[in-house]
C-alpha positions in Angstrom: 11.2 -16.3 12.3 9.4 -13.9 10.0 7.2 -15.3 7.2 5.8 -12.1 5.8 7.8 -9.2 4.1 5.8 -6.6 5.9 7.6 -7.5 9.2 11.0 -6.7 7.6 11.5 -3.0 8.8 10.7 -3.7 12.5 13.1 -6.7 12.6 15.9 -4.8 11.0 15.6 -2.0 13.5 15.7 -4.1 16.7 18.2 -6.6 15.4 16.0 -9.7 15.5 16.3 -12.4 12.8 16.5 -10.8 9.4 14.4 -11.4 6.3 15.9 -11.3 2.8 13.5 -11.0 -0.1 15.2 -12.9 -3.0 12.5 -12.4 -5.6 9.0 -11.2 -5.5 7.1 -13.5 -3.2 10.1 -15.6 -2.2 11.3 -14.9 1.3 14.4 -16.4 3.0 14.9 -15.9 6.7 18.4 -15.9 8.2 20.1 -14.5 11.3 23.7 -15.7 11.0 26.5 -13.2 10.7 28.4 -15.4 8.3 25.4 -15.5 6.0 25.1 -11.7 6.1 28.8 -11.4 5.2 28.3 -13.7 2.3 25.3 -11.8 1.1 26.9 -8.4 1.6 29.7 -9.4 -0.8 33.4 -8.9 -0.8 34.9 -5.4 -0.6 32.0 -3.7 1.1 32.7 -1.9 4.3 30.9 -3.2 7.4 29.1 0.1 8.2 28.0 0.7 4.6 26.9 -2.9 4.1 25.0 -2.9 7.4 23.2 0.4 6.5 22.4 -0.9 3.0 21.2 -4.2 4.5 18.7 -2.3 6.7 17.7 0.3 4.1 17.1 -1.7 0.9 14.3 -3.9 2.2 12.6 -0.9 3.8 12.8 1.0 0.5 11.4 -2.0 -1.4 8.5 -2.0 1.0 8.0 1.8 0.7 8.0 1.8 -3.1 6.0 -1.5 -3.5 2.9 -1.1 -5.6 -0.5 -1.2 -3.9 -2.7 -4.2 -4.8 -5.6 -2.5 -6.5 -8.3 -5.0 -5.7 -7.2 -5.3 -2.0 -7.1 -1.5 -1.6 -10.5 -1.2 -3.4 -12.0 -3.9 -1.1 -10.7 -2.2 2.0 -12.1 1.2 1.0 -15.3 -0.5 -0.1 -15.9 -2.1 3.2 -15.2 1.2 5.0 -17.6 3.0 2.6 -20.3 0.4 3.2 -20.0 0.6 6.9 -20.0 4.4 6.9 -23.1 4.8 4.8 -24.9 2.0 6.7 -24.0 3.7 10.0 -25.1 7.1 8.8 -28.5 5.7 7.8 -28.9 3.9 11.2 -28.0 7.1 13.1 -30.5 9.0 11.0 -33.2 6.4 11.8 -32.5 6.1 15.5 -31.5 9.6 16.5 -34.3 12.2 16.8 -31.8 15.0 16.5 -30.6 13.6 13.1 -34.1 13.7 11.5 -33.4 17.1 9.9 -30.2 15.9 8.2 -31.1 15.5 4.4 -29.6 12.0 4.0 -32.5 11.1 1.8 -31.0 13.2 -1.0 -28.6 10.3 -1.6 -31.5 8.6 -3.4 -30.9 11.0 -6.3 -27.5 9.2 -6.8 -28.1 5.7 -5.4 -31.1 3.9 -7.0 -33.3 2.3 -4.3 -31.7 4.1 -1.4 -33.9 5.7 1.3 -33.4 6.6 5.0 -35.2 3.5 6.2 -34.2 0.0 7.5 -34.3 -1.3 4.0 -32.2 1.6 2.9 -29.4 0.5 5.3 -28.7 -2.6 3.1 -29.1 -0.7 -0.2 -26.9 2.1 1.1 -24.3 -0.4 2.2 -24.2 -2.0 -1.2 -23.9 1.4 -2.9 -21.3 2.6 -0.4 -19.2 -0.5 -1.1 -19.5 -0.1 -4.8 -18.6 3.6 -5.0 -15.8 3.3 -2.4 -14.4 0.2 -4.1 -14.2 2.0 -7.5 -12.7 5.1 -5.8 -10.1 3.0 -3.9 -9.2 1.0 -7.0 -8.6 4.2 -8.9 -6.6 5.8 -6.1 -4.3 2.7 -6.0 -4.0 2.7 -9.8 -3.0 6.4 -9.8 -0.5 5.9 -7.0 1.1 2.9 -8.7 1.3 4.8 -12.0 2.8 8.0 -10.4 5.3 5.8 -8.5 6.3 3.9 -11.6 6.8 7.2 -13.5 9.0 8.6 -10.7 11.1 5.4 -10.4 11.5 5.3 -14.2 12.6 8.9 -14.2 15.1 8.5 -11.5 16.5 5.3 -12.9 16.8 6.8 -16.4 18.6 9.9 -15.0 21.0 7.7 -13.1 21.7 5.6 -16.2 22.3 8.7 -18.3 24.6 10.2 -15.7 26.5 6.9 -15.4 27.0 6.6 -19.2 27.4 10.4 -20.0 31.2 10.1 -20.6 31.0 6.7 -22.3 31.9 8.0 -25.8 34.8 10.0 -24.3 36.6 6.7 -23.5 36.3 5.2 -26.9 
């Protein structure tokens, strides 16, 4: 039985127990055909209802907003590991001695290509990558909200375009 909404698309594709997201954060698992028929509603064709049943949760996951702090933390950890690894490679590898990694000290206060600089570089790498990741998630969420708002508004206008003609 699935307990996380990220498992929804795989379960819908291979016909395992299904997951229905009732509201944000509230998940109800079911796998009975009678329950699917009740949820599908009266009058819907079986093929159309089954397709919609598979498509809607997948679309909800595709258009779900990114959690800005989580995305920032993930990119921050990656940035910290990358800068620390670059510094360690510069220290240990004789071929990397000519690489001008020390120029990062112009941007990151306290950084140097030494063992102490590994920790300082990791802190700076986390900070810069966190801010960049947070901003990317913010921009993606904003762009997605604008696109969804635009499509929803166009659909509502198209649906009510002939409203006054019927009065």
